[in-house]
N, C-alpha and C positions, 0 to 999 in steps of 0.2 A: 466392443465397438472399435473400429479402426481409427487410429489417431496418429498425430505426430507429437513426440515428446521431447522435451529438453531436460535431460537428466544432468543435474549439476551437483558438484561437490562445493559446498559453501563452508568456508572457514569460520572460526570463532569470531573473526573480525567482521563477519557479515558479507565478505566479498567472495565472488565466484572464483574458485581455484582451478577447476577444470569442468568441462562439460562435454556432452555428446548429444547430437540431435538425431533422433532415430524414429522409424515407424514402429508403432506398438499396437497391441490389441489390449483394450481396457476390459478387465474382468472385474465387475463390481463385487467387492467383498461384503460390503455393508453400506447401505445408504445412510448418510449422516445429514443432519440439519445444523444450521448455525446455532439454533437454540440448544441442541444436545451438546455440541462441542463447548458452548459457553457454560452449560451446566456442569460438564466434566471438570472444567478449570475453575469453577466458582469455589470461593471459600466455604469450608464446612460441607462439601458435597461428597463425603466419603461413600455414602450409599450409591450415588450415581456412578462414582468411579469404580466401585466394586461390581456393580451391574455391567459395566462396560470395560472391565479389566483387559479384555482382548484388544481394545483400541489404544490403551496407554502406551505400548511400545511403538506405535505409529505416531500418535499425537504429541507425546512429550518431546521427542526430538524436533518435531515440526514447530512446536512452541519456542524451543530454544533457537532454532534457525530464524524464526520470525523476529524474535527479540534482537538478535545480532544484526539482521538485515535492516530492521527499522532504525536501529541506532546508527548504522553506517550511512543510510540514506539521509538521516537527520544531519549528521556531521558533514555530508556533502552539500547541504543546503536545500534539500528537497522540500517542497512545500507540502505540508500535511493538511489536507482539507478535512481533517477529522473534527469538524465543528458541528455542533448539534444542528439537526434539521428540525423544522417545525412542520408537523402534519396537522391538517385540519380534520377533526373527527366530529361530525355533527356540528356542535357549536363550541367545542373545546379545542384549545391549542395544546398539543402534546409534543414535548421535546423528544426527538429521536436521536440517539447517539449510536455510532457505529460500535460493533461488538468485536471482541477478541477474535472470534472465529472468522468473521468477515475480513479482519485485518490480516490474519494468518494467510488466507487465500490470496488477498491482494498483494502481499509482499512476495509470495511465490510467483504470481503472475507477472509482477513487475520485473522480478529477476529473470524470468524466462524470456520476457519480451526484450529486455536490454541485451541479454546474452545472444539471442537469435539476431538481433539488429547488428551487434558487434561482429558476429560470425559472418554475416552476409557482407558487411563492409570490408572485412579482411579478405574475403574471397573475391571482392570487387564484382559482386553479382548485383544486377538490378533488383530492387526490393522496395515495396511500398511500406512506408511507416509514417506515423503522424508526428508532426513537430508543432509544439505550442508556440504561436507567434507572440511577440511582445504585445502587451495591451496598448491600445491607442492613448494618445496624450489626454483625450477627453475622459477615457475610463480611469486613468491615473488621477486626473483632477477630481472626478466624482468620488473615487475611493479616498483621496486625501481630504475631501470635504467631510466625509463620514468619519474618517480617523481623527479629524480635528476635535470631534466631540469627546474623544478619549485622550486628547493632547498628544496624539501620535501623527507621524508624517512619513511618507515615502519620498525619498529623494532620488530621482533618476540620475544616472552618470552622465558624463560629457556627451555621450552619443544619444542621450535621451532614453536609455533603457533602464529597466528596473531589474536587479538581480533577484533570482528566486530566493536566495538566502535572506535578502532584505525583507521580502514579503513574509517569509517564514518567521523572522524575528518579530515583525510587527504583529502577526497573528498570534504568536505566543504571548506577547504583552497584552 
């Protein structure tokens, strides 16, 4: 498949050191599922790792990059919405949690998106990107009503804005 790629060198600190944006042709080596990748990294999964030994030189560095980028994003104050979701299945409620494999892909996509946005800004080229607006006062008030149940509270700054790092800290608590 024809595609555009953002090839990045990411340091041990989780930050992009250099990058190149280029047209590429994707040749699928092997189709992977989140389930398989999660099984490869699961504790005591030596048999699965042996079966998929050809993938380890690709996935192991990706896991290390994921961990470094996730740590860097957390230190920057990024809000992690990795909270359990509830799925309704017939008449039962089942907690759904994000997986390592999904998070690995998410971290790479976030790094690529941020790198391309910074690249276009440096080039002073018009570009479409999404900006998350501040929540309305009403939404902050409703959230604070919910947080009060847990003796927690978000305090907007003088401009009436809530910093992502503040939301991150409340979510962690």
